[in-house]
VMD Tcl script that builds the backbone (N, CA, C; Angstrom):
set m [mol new atoms 339]
animate dup $m
set s [atomselect $m all]
$s set {name element resname resid chain x y z} {
  {N N MET 1 A -166.421 -11.784 -15.350}
  {CA C MET 1 A -165.812 -10.774 -16.204}
  {C C MET 1 A -164.900 -9.908 -15.318}
  {N N GLY 2 A -163.671 -9.746 -15.759}
  {CA C GLY 2 A -162.692 -8.949 -15.010}
  {C C GLY 2 A -162.900 -7.459 -15.220}
  {N N LYS 3 A -162.200 -6.684 -14.400}
  {CA C LYS 3 A -162.298 -5.231 -14.486}
  {C C LYS 3 A -161.947 -4.702 -15.860}
  {N N ARG 4 A -160.844 -5.215 -16.463}
  {CA C ARG 4 A -160.448 -4.755 -17.797}
  {C C ARG 4 A -161.559 -5.047 -18.836}
  {N N ASP 5 A -162.135 -6.228 -18.777}
  {CA C ASP 5 A -163.201 -6.584 -19.699}
  {C C ASP 5 A -164.417 -5.682 -19.526}
  {N N GLN 6 A -164.708 -5.304 -18.295}
  {CA C GLN 6 A -165.832 -4.386 -18.046}
  {C C GLN 6 A -165.538 -3.014 -18.647}
  {N N LEU 7 A -164.290 -2.560 -18.499}
  {CA C LEU 7 A -163.940 -1.261 -19.076}
  {C C LEU 7 A -163.970 -1.289 -20.594}
  {N N ILE 8 A -163.487 -2.381 -21.184}
  {CA C ILE 8 A -163.524 -2.506 -22.644}
  {C C ILE 8 A -164.966 -2.462 -23.127}
  {N N GLU 9 A -165.853 -3.137 -22.442}
  {CA C GLU 9 A -167.271 -3.128 -22.848}
  {C C GLU 9 A -167.854 -1.719 -22.652}
  {N N LYS 10 A -167.452 -1.008 -21.617}
  {CA C LYS 10 A -167.895 0.354 -21.428}
  {C C LYS 10 A -167.447 1.244 -22.579}
  {N N TYR 11 A -166.196 1.073 -23.001}
  {CA C TYR 11 A -165.679 1.855 -24.118}
  {C C TYR 11 A -166.402 1.504 -25.434}
  {N N ALA 12 A -166.652 0.202 -25.603}
  {CA C ALA 12 A -167.370 -0.227 -26.810}
  {C C ALA 12 A -168.788 0.377 -26.853}
  {N N GLN 13 A -169.427 0.396 -25.690}
  {CA C GLN 13 A -170.770 0.937 -25.601}
  {C C GLN 13 A -170.738 2.457 -25.911}
  {N N ASP 14 A -169.672 3.127 -25.428}
  {CA C ASP 14 A -169.501 4.558 -25.722}
  {C C ASP 14 A -169.423 4.767 -27.234}
  {N N LEU 15 A -168.663 3.955 -27.928}
  {CA C LEU 15 A -168.542 4.057 -29.381}
  {C C LEU 15 A -169.886 3.780 -30.065}
  {N N ARG 16 A -170.623 2.810 -29.547}
  {CA C ARG 16 A -171.917 2.445 -30.168}
  {C C ARG 16 A -172.932 3.559 -29.995}
  {N N THR 17 A -173.041 4.078 -28.741}
  {CA C THR 17 A -174.115 5.057 -28.470}
  {C C THR 17 A -173.779 6.436 -29.002}
  {N N ARG 18 A -172.531 6.866 -28.913}
  {CA C ARG 18 A -172.146 8.218 -29.349}
  {C C ARG 18 A -171.982 8.337 -30.854}
  {N N TYR 19 A -171.479 7.282 -31.466}
  {CA C TYR 19 A -171.111 7.360 -32.891}
  {C C TYR 19 A -171.892 6.398 -33.776}
  {N N GLY 20 A -172.689 5.542 -33.166}
  {CA C GLY 20 A -173.432 4.611 -33.990}
  {C C GLY 20 A -172.552 3.650 -34.742}
  {N N MET 21 A -171.376 3.358 -34.214}
  {CA C MET 21 A -170.440 2.441 -34.875}
  {C C MET 21 A -170.222 1.223 -34.029}
  {N N GLU 22 A -170.099 0.112 -34.716}
  {CA C GLU 22 A -169.753 -1.123 -34.020}
  {C C GLU 22 A -168.248 -1.234 -34.031}
  {N N PRO 23 A -167.597 -1.148 -32.858}
  {CA C PRO 23 A -166.137 -1.147 -32.839}
  {C C PRO 23 A -165.549 -2.537 -33.151}
  {N N ASP 24 A -164.356 -2.509 -33.696}
  {CA C ASP 24 A -163.585 -3.721 -33.890}
  {C C ASP 24 A -163.081 -4.083 -32.471}
  {N N MET 25 A -163.713 -5.079 -31.874}
  {CA C MET 25 A -163.423 -5.400 -30.484}
  {C C MET 25 A -161.977 -5.856 -30.267}
  {N N ASP 26 A -161.403 -6.553 -31.232}
  {CA C ASP 26 A -160.022 -6.960 -31.095}
  {C C ASP 26 A -159.103 -5.748 -31.012}
  {N N LEU 27 A -159.318 -4.798 -31.918}
  {CA C LEU 27 A -158.485 -3.581 -31.913}
  {C C LEU 27 A -158.767 -2.745 -30.653}
  {N N LEU 28 A -160.015 -2.574 -30.270}
  {CA C LEU 28 A -160.319 -1.818 -29.082}
  {C C LEU 28 A -159.678 -2.461 -27.846}
  {N N THR 29 A -159.697 -3.753 -27.775}
  {CA C THR 29 A -159.047 -4.469 -26.674}
  {C C THR 29 A -157.578 -4.187 -26.634}
  {N N LYS 30 A -156.911 -4.257 -27.784}
  {CA C LYS 30 A -155.466 -4.017 -27.852}
  {C C LYS 30 A -155.112 -2.573 -27.527}
  {N N VAL 31 A -155.894 -1.650 -27.996}
  {CA C VAL 31 A -155.660 -0.255 -27.698}
  {C C VAL 31 A -155.824 0.000 -26.200}
  {N N THR 32 A -156.881 -0.620 -25.625}
  {CA C THR 32 A -157.127 -0.464 -24.193}
  {C C THR 32 A -155.971 -1.046 -23.368}
  {N N ILE 33 A -155.489 -2.217 -23.736}
  {CA C ILE 33 A -154.363 -2.854 -23.057}
  {C C ILE 33 A -153.149 -1.947 -23.173}
  {N N GLY 34 A -152.985 -1.334 -24.331}
  {CA C GLY 34 A -151.850 -0.440 -24.556}
  {C C GLY 34 A -151.849 0.779 -23.683}
  {N N CYS 35 A -153.023 1.162 -23.162}
  {CA C CYS 35 A -153.120 2.285 -22.241}
  {C C CYS 35 A -152.523 1.970 -20.863}
  {N N GLY 36 A -152.308 0.709 -20.607}
  {CA C GLY 36 A -151.711 0.282 -19.323}
  {C C GLY 36 A -152.629 0.576 -18.156}
  {N N PRO 37 A -151.985 0.783 -17.006}
  {CA C PRO 37 A -152.766 0.973 -15.783}
  {C C PRO 37 A -153.584 2.284 -15.755}
  {N N ALA 38 A -153.381 3.190 -16.723}
  {CA C ALA 38 A -154.132 4.437 -16.725}
  {C C ALA 38 A -155.623 4.197 -16.739}
  {N N ILE 39 A -156.062 3.105 -17.337}
  {CA C ILE 39 A -157.520 2.871 -17.454}
  {C C ILE 39 A -158.153 2.605 -16.097}
  {N N TYR 40 A -157.340 2.214 -15.103}
  {CA C TYR 40 A -157.901 1.921 -13.760}
  {C C TYR 40 A -157.893 3.121 -12.846}
  {N N ASP 41 A -157.352 4.238 -13.269}
  {CA C ASP 41 A -157.325 5.438 -12.481}
  {C C ASP 41 A -158.337 6.416 -13.017}
  {N N ALA 42 A -159.240 6.869 -12.186}
  {CA C ALA 42 A -160.343 7.685 -12.649}
  {C C ALA 42 A -159.874 8.980 -13.369}
  {N N ASP 43 A -158.782 9.572 -12.900}
  {CA C ASP 43 A -158.289 10.778 -13.546}
  {C C ASP 43 A -157.567 10.474 -14.857}
  {N N ALA 44 A -156.793 9.418 -14.863}
  {CA C ALA 44 A -155.986 9.067 -16.048}
  {C C ALA 44 A -156.848 8.386 -17.145}
  {N N GLU 45 A -157.968 7.817 -16.745}
  {CA C GLU 45 A -158.809 7.116 -17.710}
  {C C GLU 45 A -159.399 8.068 -18.729}
  {N N VAL 46 A -159.575 9.312 -18.339}
  {CA C VAL 46 A -160.150 10.324 -19.269}
  {C C VAL 46 A -159.078 11.282 -19.682}
  {N N VAL 47 A -159.277 11.890 -20.894}
  {CA C VAL 47 A -158.384 12.896 -21.407}
  {C C VAL 47 A -158.956 14.272 -21.064}
  {N N ALA 48 A -158.165 15.073 -20.370}
  {CA C ALA 48 A -158.573 16.428 -20.053}
  {C C ALA 48 A -158.296 17.324 -21.238}
  {N N ALA 49 A -159.218 17.347 -22.149}
  {CA C ALA 49 A -158.997 17.970 -23.468}
  {C C ALA 49 A -158.815 19.489 -23.403}
  {N N THR 50 A -159.163 20.086 -22.301}
  {CA C THR 50 A -158.953 21.541 -22.204}
  {C C THR 50 A -157.602 21.912 -21.649}
  {N N GLN 51 A -156.820 20.947 -21.230}
  {CA C GLN 51 A -155.507 21.193 -20.704}
  {C C GLN 51 A -154.438 20.996 -21.767}
  {N N PRO 52 A -153.676 22.023 -22.103}
  {CA C PRO 52 A -152.649 21.904 -23.143}
  {C C PRO 52 A -151.628 20.784 -22.838}
  {N N GLY 53 A -151.282 20.588 -21.581}
  {CA C GLY 53 A -150.346 19.532 -21.189}
  {C C GLY 53 A -150.869 18.163 -21.526}
  {N N GLU 54 A -152.162 17.973 -21.411}
  {CA C GLU 54 A -152.753 16.685 -21.724}
  {C C GLU 54 A -152.757 16.433 -23.199}
  {N N ILE 55 A -153.002 17.433 -23.992}
  {CA C ILE 55 A -152.949 17.313 -25.437}
  {C C ILE 55 A -151.526 16.988 -25.890}
  {N N GLU 56 A -150.567 17.629 -25.247}
  {CA C GLU 56 A -149.146 17.375 -25.547}
  {C C GLU 56 A -148.789 15.914 -25.227}
  {N N THR 57 A -149.342 15.389 -24.118}
  {CA C THR 57 A -149.095 14.010 -23.762}
  {C C THR 57 A -149.647 13.059 -24.815}
  {N N VAL 58 A -150.867 13.314 -25.282}
  {CA C VAL 58 A -151.461 12.478 -26.343}
  {C C VAL 58 A -150.601 12.540 -27.601}
  {N N ARG 59 A -150.169 13.744 -27.951}
  {CA C ARG 59 A -149.382 13.918 -29.189}
  {C C ARG 59 A -148.048 13.192 -29.055}
  {N N ARG 60 A -147.308 13.496 -27.997}
  {CA C ARG 60 A -145.938 12.905 -27.833}
  {C C ARG 60 A -145.930 11.423 -27.534}
  {N N ASN 61 A -146.700 11.041 -26.517}
  {CA C ASN 61 A -146.620 9.661 -26.027}
  {C C ASN 61 A -147.406 8.655 -26.900}
  {N N PHE 62 A -148.498 9.141 -27.482}
  {CA C PHE 62 A -149.278 8.198 -28.279}
  {C C PHE 62 A -149.027 8.344 -29.783}
  {N N LEU 63 A -149.255 9.506 -30.306}
  {CA C LEU 63 A -149.152 9.654 -31.753}
  {C C LEU 63 A -147.707 9.495 -32.258}
  {N N ILE 64 A -146.757 10.108 -31.568}
  {CA C ILE 64 A -145.407 10.073 -32.048}
  {C C ILE 64 A -144.691 8.787 -31.624}
  {N N ARG 65 A -144.737 8.490 -30.316}
  {CA C ARG 65 A -144.024 7.322 -29.814}
  {C C ARG 65 A -144.695 6.005 -30.172}
  {N N LYS 66 A -145.976 5.899 -29.890}
  {CA C LYS 66 A -146.662 4.624 -30.106}
  {C C LYS 66 A -146.991 4.374 -31.572}
  {N N LEU 67 A -147.565 5.375 -32.231}
  {CA C LEU 67 A -147.956 5.185 -33.632}
  {C C LEU 67 A -146.872 5.488 -34.620}
  {N N GLY 68 A -145.799 6.120 -34.150}
  {CA C GLY 68 A -144.647 6.414 -34.998}
  {C C GLY 68 A -144.897 7.487 -36.051}
  {N N LEU 69 A -145.786 8.432 -35.721}
  {CA C LEU 69 A -146.090 9.476 -36.695}
  {C C LEU 69 A -145.055 10.619 -36.571}
  {N N PRO 70 A -144.740 11.267 -37.675}
  {CA C PRO 70 A -143.816 12.405 -37.611}
  {C C PRO 70 A -144.486 13.583 -36.944}
  {N N ASP 71 A -143.704 14.309 -36.187}
  {CA C ASP 71 A -144.197 15.485 -35.490}
  {C C ASP 71 A -144.605 16.559 -36.516}
  {N N GLY 72 A -145.678 17.249 -36.240}
  {CA C GLY 72 A -146.105 18.321 -37.116}
  {C C GLY 72 A -147.467 18.841 -36.708}
  {N N PRO 73 A -147.906 19.931 -37.274}
  {CA C PRO 73 A -149.169 20.540 -36.908}
  {C C PRO 73 A -150.383 19.671 -37.207}
  {N N ASP 74 A -150.213 18.712 -38.117}
  {CA C ASP 74 A -151.341 17.844 -38.441}
  {C C ASP 74 A -151.745 16.942 -37.259}
  {N N LEU 75 A -150.788 16.700 -36.343}
  {CA C LEU 75 A -151.097 15.897 -35.182}
  {C C LEU 75 A -152.038 16.620 -34.238}
  {N N ASP 76 A -151.775 17.895 -33.993}
  {CA C ASP 76 A -152.698 18.696 -33.178}
  {C C ASP 76 A -154.063 18.805 -33.813}
  {N N GLU 77 A -154.071 18.976 -35.124}
  {CA C GLU 77 A -155.363 19.081 -35.845}
  {C C GLU 77 A -156.148 17.783 -35.720}
  {N N ALA 78 A -155.452 16.630 -35.783}
  {CA C ALA 78 A -156.109 15.325 -35.664}
  {C C ALA 78 A -156.682 15.122 -34.277}
  {N N ILE 79 A -155.911 15.549 -33.253}
  {CA C ILE 79 A -156.388 15.412 -31.885}
  {C C ILE 79 A -157.641 16.265 -31.720}
  {N N GLN 80 A -157.586 17.520 -32.191}
  {CA C GLN 80 A -158.746 18.410 -32.084}
  {C C GLN 80 A -159.974 17.855 -32.815}
  {N N ALA 81 A -159.729 17.260 -33.995}
  {CA C ALA 81 A -160.833 16.680 -34.757}
  {C C ALA 81 A -161.465 15.534 -33.965}
  {N N ALA 82 A -160.636 14.698 -33.388}
  {CA C ALA 82 A -161.147 13.561 -32.583}
  {C C ALA 82 A -161.906 14.069 -31.349}
  {N N ILE 83 A -161.404 15.130 -30.740}
  {CA C ILE 83 A -162.072 15.702 -29.566}
  {C C ILE 83 A -163.440 16.283 -29.973}
  {N N GLU 84 A -163.439 16.962 -31.113}
  {CA C GLU 84 A -164.721 17.500 -31.613}
  {C C GLU 84 A -165.715 16.416 -31.958}
  {N N THR 85 A -165.197 15.316 -32.526}
  {CA C THR 85 A -166.074 14.179 -32.824}
  {C C THR 85 A -166.636 13.599 -31.534}
  {N N TYR 86 A -165.770 13.542 -30.530}
  {CA C TYR 86 A -166.160 12.966 -29.235}
  {C C TYR 86 A -167.190 13.856 -28.557}
  {N N GLY 87 A -167.116 15.162 -28.827}
  {CA C GLY 87 A -167.990 16.167 -28.236}
  {C C GLY 87 A -167.238 17.011 -27.265}
  {N N VAL 88 A -167.020 18.239 -27.639}
  {CA C VAL 88 A -166.211 19.179 -26.848}
  {C C VAL 88 A -166.815 19.346 -25.465}
  {N N SER 89 A -168.137 19.356 -25.347}
  {CA C SER 89 A -168.759 19.561 -24.037}
  {C C SER 89 A -168.797 18.297 -23.200}
  {N N ASN 90 A -168.447 17.158 -23.772}
  {CA C ASN 90 A -168.474 15.884 -23.033}
  {C C ASN 90 A -167.256 15.840 -22.134}
  {N N PRO 91 A -167.419 15.841 -20.818}
  {CA C PRO 91 A -166.265 15.832 -19.897}
  {C C PRO 91 A -165.602 14.454 -19.761}
  {N N HIS 92 A -166.231 13.430 -20.236}
  {CA C HIS 92 A -165.718 12.077 -20.086}
  {C C HIS 92 A -165.243 11.514 -21.439}
  {N N LYS 93 A -164.088 12.012 -21.837}
  {CA C LYS 93 A -163.487 11.518 -23.082}
  {C C LYS 93 A -162.506 10.404 -22.678}
  {N N TYR 94 A -162.985 9.203 -22.778}
  {CA C TYR 94 A -162.168 8.057 -22.360}
  {C C TYR 94 A -160.910 7.936 -23.226}
  {N N ARG 95 A -159.784 7.825 -22.542}
  {CA C ARG 95 A -158.503 7.737 -23.233}
  {C C ARG 95 A -158.473 6.644 -24.274}
  {N N ALA 96 A -158.940 5.429 -23.901}
  {CA C ALA 96 A -158.913 4.322 -24.824}
  {C C ALA 96 A -159.792 4.564 -26.063}
  {N N VAL 97 A -160.910 5.238 -25.864}
  {CA C VAL 97 A -161.789 5.555 -27.000}
  {C C VAL 97 A -161.151 6.583 -27.913}
  {N N LEU 98 A -160.583 7.639 -27.314}
  {CA C LEU 98 A -159.925 8.648 -28.098}
  {C C LEU 98 A -158.741 8.062 -28.876}
  {N N TYR 99 A -157.956 7.221 -28.232}
  {CA C TYR 99 A -156.840 6.587 -28.910}
  {C C TYR 99 A -157.326 5.670 -30.023}
  {N N TYR 100 A -158.388 4.942 -29.779}
  {CA C TYR 100 A -158.957 4.072 -30.795}
  {C C TYR 100 A -159.373 4.902 -32.034}
  {N N MET 101 A -159.995 6.039 -31.767}
  {CA C MET 101 A -160.418 6.907 -32.881}
  {C C MET 101 A -159.222 7.437 -33.651}
  {N N LEU 102 A -158.163 7.777 -32.952}
  {CA C LEU 102 A -156.948 8.274 -33.607}
  {C C LEU 102 A -156.245 7.170 -34.417}
  {N N VAL 103 A -156.237 5.945 -33.913}
  {CA C VAL 103 A -155.670 4.833 -34.650}
  {C C VAL 103 A -156.414 4.668 -35.989}
  {N N LEU 104 A -157.736 4.722 -35.925}
  {CA C LEU 104 A -158.547 4.586 -37.171}
  {C C LEU 104 A -158.301 5.771 -38.086}
  {N N GLN 105 A -158.239 6.970 -37.512}
  {CA C GLN 105 A -158.087 8.195 -38.292}
  {C C GLN 105 A -156.756 8.172 -39.105}
  {N N PHE 106 A -155.720 7.638 -38.484}
  {CA C PHE 106 A -154.403 7.582 -39.156}
  {C C PHE 106 A -154.163 6.279 -39.873}
  {N N GLY 107 A -155.116 5.338 -39.819}
  {CA C GLY 107 A -154.948 4.072 -40.501}
  {C C GLY 107 A -153.800 3.239 -39.943}
  {N N LYS 108 A -153.622 3.265 -38.632}
  {CA C LYS 108 A -152.507 2.591 -37.973}
  {C C LYS 108 A -152.929 1.309 -37.234}
  {N N GLU 109 A -153.983 0.698 -37.727}
  {CA C GLU 109 A -154.462 -0.523 -37.066}
  {C C GLU 109 A -153.387 -1.616 -37.053}
  {N N HIS 110 A -152.522 -1.632 -38.053}
  {CA C HIS 110 A -151.489 -2.683 -38.148}
  {C C HIS 110 A -150.526 -2.664 -36.952}
  {N N ILE 111 A -150.419 -1.558 -36.274}
  {CA C ILE 111 A -149.518 -1.474 -35.127}
  {C C ILE 111 A -150.014 -2.405 -34.036}
  {N N TYR 112 A -151.311 -2.609 -33.972}
  {CA C TYR 112 A -151.890 -3.493 -32.943}
  {C C TYR 112 A -152.166 -4.902 -33.491}
  {N N GLY 113 A -151.701 -5.183 -34.706}
  {CA C GLY 113 A -151.953 -6.446 -35.324}
  {C C GLY 113 A -150.984 -7.455 -34.878}
}
mol reanalyze $m
mol bondsrecalc $m
mol representation Tube
mol addrep $m
């Protein structure tokens, strides 16, 4: 099993244990691959949810550019909702898991199809 496969399994386990949901492994794999090399860097692998610059990065680079969503206050609300679902006190909010949750929240699975 390669490093990427190990990380995907770690993210899937995070979704199973924290949310009691069985992830769509094909979609989770594609979202993880879409994160690029960030998943291999300990700092970039997680989203620093308390840093406004990091939230802006998620909004601009993922929601607007990748998912093609129109800019607006609903994007910040969606990010905050996903962070709250993930657990505000949880310091390890994996980028791929957060992005996977946002894809589902906005019904944008077809982008990875």
